[in-house]
N, C-alpha and C positions, 0 to 999 in steps of 0.2 A: 773513979766508979761510974761519974756520969758518961763519959766517954765510952766505958765497955757496955753499959746499957745501952746506948746509942749505936754501938757497933752491931750490937746483938740484934737489936731491932731491925738493922738494915739487911742483916742477913737473913732474917725471919721475913722480911717484905720481899727480899727476893726469890726466896724460895717459893712464897705464895705467888708471885708474879709468875715464875716458872711454871707452877702447877697449873695455874689458869690458863696460860698461854698452851701448854701440852693439851689440856683439856678442850680449849677452842680449836685447836690444829685437829684433834680428834673427831670433834663435832662435824667440823667443815668437810675435811676429807672424805670421812665416812658416808656423808650424805644421807640421804632416806632409808635405803636399803629397797628401794622400788625399781623394779625393771624399767628399763628406758623403752624396750619394745618388747611385743609379744616374742616367746621363745620359739625359735624355729632352726632348722639345720638344712644343709644341701640334701636334696632329695636324690634318690634313685628313681631309675627309669626301668619299667616293665619291658621286657625284650618283646619286639614286634615281630609277629609271623609277617613272611613276605606276602606281598598282594597277588591274589590268584588271577589277576587281569595281566594277559599277555600284551607284549609290544607287537604293533602292527607288522606283518610278516615283511621281510625284506623284499621279497619277490613284487608285491603290491608298491612299496616306495620306489622300487627302480623302474617300475613301469608307469607310474605317476610321472617321475622324472622325465621319462621317454615320450609321454604324451605332451608334457608342458612344451619339449624342445621340439615337437613335430615331427619326431623321428618314426613313430608308429600312430595307426590311427585308433580311437579310443574302442572301437569295436573289434573284437578278434573272436577267433573260435578257439575254444579249449583243445590243447593237444594232449598227447599222453605224458609230456613232460610236466604239464600243468597239474594233471591229475596226479602223477607221482608226487609232485610238490605239495598238494593238498593232503595227499596221505600221510607224505612226511611230517608237514604241520601239525596234523590230526594226532599222530604218534606223539610228537613234542607236547603238544597240549595236555594230552592225558599225563604224560611225566612230569609236567609242571604242575598239574593240579595234585598229584600223588604227591609233591615235595611239598606244596603248600600245605596239604592237609597233615602231613606229617609234622611239620614246623609248628601249625598251629596246636597239634596235640601236645607237642614237645612244651610249649608255652603255657599250655593249660597246666602243666605240672609246677609251674613257677608262679609263686604268691608275693606280692609285695605288700609289708606290714609297715605301719608307722606308729612310733611311741605316742602315746596320748599323754600329754602334760596335764597334771591335776589327777589322774588316776595312779601316776608313777611318782617315785622319789628316789632322790639321791641323797647319800649321807657321808660325812666323815665322820671318823672315831678316833680320839687321841687321848691317851691319859695324862694327867696332869698332877701335882700335889698343889693343893689349894689351901691355905691357913694349915699346913700340917696334915692333911687328909687325902688321900689318894681319891682321885675323883675322873670319872669316864665322861669326856666332854662330847656331847653329839650334836652335828649341825645337820640340819634337814633342810632340802626345798623339792618341790615338785615340777619345777621349771626347768625341764630337761626333754630335748627331741631328736630324733634320729629314725631312720629308714632301715629295714631289715629284708633281705630280698632271699626267700628260702626257694630253693630247688629241691622238691621232694624225692624225685627219683635220683638225684645226683647231688646230695648236699654238700658235696666239695666245692661246686660251683656256686654256692650261695654266697651273698655279700652283706657285709655290715657295713653301712654309711656311716658319715661322721656323726658322732655322738657329743651334742653341745649341751652345756648346763649353764644355767644364769648363777655365778658363783655369789653374786651380790644379794641374792635372796635369800642365801643360807641363814637359818635362824637356831641358836642353842637356846638353853634355859635362862639366859643372861642377855638383857638389852645392852649392858655395858661391854660385854664381851663380843657382842655383834658389831659393834661399832668399832671396837679395836680390830677385829679380823677384817672388815672393811676398809680400814684405814692404815694399818701398819703389816697385817699379816698377808691377805691377798691383794690387797690394795684394791678391792674391787668397787671401790668408790669412784676410781677413774675409769671413764669410758673404754679405754684401750684394754683394760682388764676385766671387763665384766664378764667375759665366759671363759669358760674352760672349754677345751675342744679334744676330743679324743678320736685319732686317726687309726683305724686298723692297720697292720702289716701281714698279718696272717692268722688265719681260723685254724686251730689244731686239734685233731682228734674227732672229728665230724664221722657219723656212721655212714654207710654205703647207702642208705634209703631212710626217709622217715615216713611216716603216716599219722592221721589224727590220733592223738591219745597218747602219741610217744612222749618222753621225757629224755631229753637229749643232754648229756653233760660234755662240756668241751672247753677248750682253752682260746682265749683271745690275747693275740699278741699286738702289742700297738704302742703309739706315743702319745702321751698327754701333754697337751699345751696348756701352761698355767703361768700367769704373770709375764707372758712373753718368753718362757723358757720351755722348751721340749725336753721330756726324758721319757724313755722306755718304760712301760707298764704291762704286766701280764695279768689278765682278769680270769678267774675260775667261772665260768658261766653254766646256767642251766635255763633250757627253754623248754617249756611245755606247750604242745601243739592242741590247743583245748578245742579248737574247731576249725574249718577251712576258713574263718573269717576271723580269728581270733588267737593268738598266741601271749604267754605269760613268761615271764623270765626273771633271773636274778644273776648278779655277776659281784664278785669281791675281788679286791687286789689292794696293793698298799704301794706308798712312797715313803721317801725318807723327806722330811722337810727341809733338810739342809741342800737337797736337789734343786728345790726351786728357791733357794735363798729365803725361805720363810724366816721372818724376825718375829720372834714370841715375846710380847711383852709380859712383865712380870707383875702387872697390875698393883702396882705402889708395894712392892714386896711380899704380896698375898702369894702369887706362884711362885714356887722355888725350884720346880722340876716340871718337864714336859717330855714325853715319850719321844724317840727320835723318830719312831715310824708312825705314820697316820694311815689308817685303815680306810679305804674307798668302798661303798657299797652302793648298789642300784636295784631296784625292784620295780619292774615295768610292766605295763599293759600295752600291748599293741594290736589295733583292729586293721583289719585287711583293707587296703586302698583300692575302691571300687571304681574312681573316677578315671 
């Protein structure tokens, strides 16, 4: 009997040590949940209109070279050929000016907007069974960044830059769950997995033109990089052109957690089931870039 008691005690002790070790591992690998750097994403550039300044006429360059070489004297009389050349240059200058004005007008129809972290939100939603009850788990963060370039006259030429989210800063209604997410699920406590990055492949269903006040529905096909794994994702998006200096929008898509090899901890037997599909959402505000 004494040996049995000692044996049971040893097993209980080992279990206790294992539990403490797992808890310590989670605490250490989860980190604080604070961002290591301010959120940012690769920026898009506004298209630049060509300069209205024209290059020095070739005639002057050739003449200058001839003067330097002593072939001709610096003073000369204007000939009919020179007058014809000046007239041709004048006509070319007018054409160049027209091209520059047209390019400027075209660029004025294109506006660059940048997602404002703090005013925007990224969410994940997934169903689970916790203590025998169905529960919808929602994780949120406002640490999201990205650029949107809108061509009002030709929306098909619009661009959506990389959308980057700091998944380390995601928060649910449970700090224990948050630590598990950072440690086991997303492994975002590790610096190399701190960010999720969405890169666009194609914008589908854009209208022929847009103006202030329009609400535009379209699809975004792209690739989401999470935990170093890339998988295709399609978002259904809506963008409202609030003004020339501000747009607002939202998008929703979904992924399977096995696509990213996400390990869902059972929380010591309390979580008995988790949905295969995770819903991803974003609500954003993007002011115009004026610099």
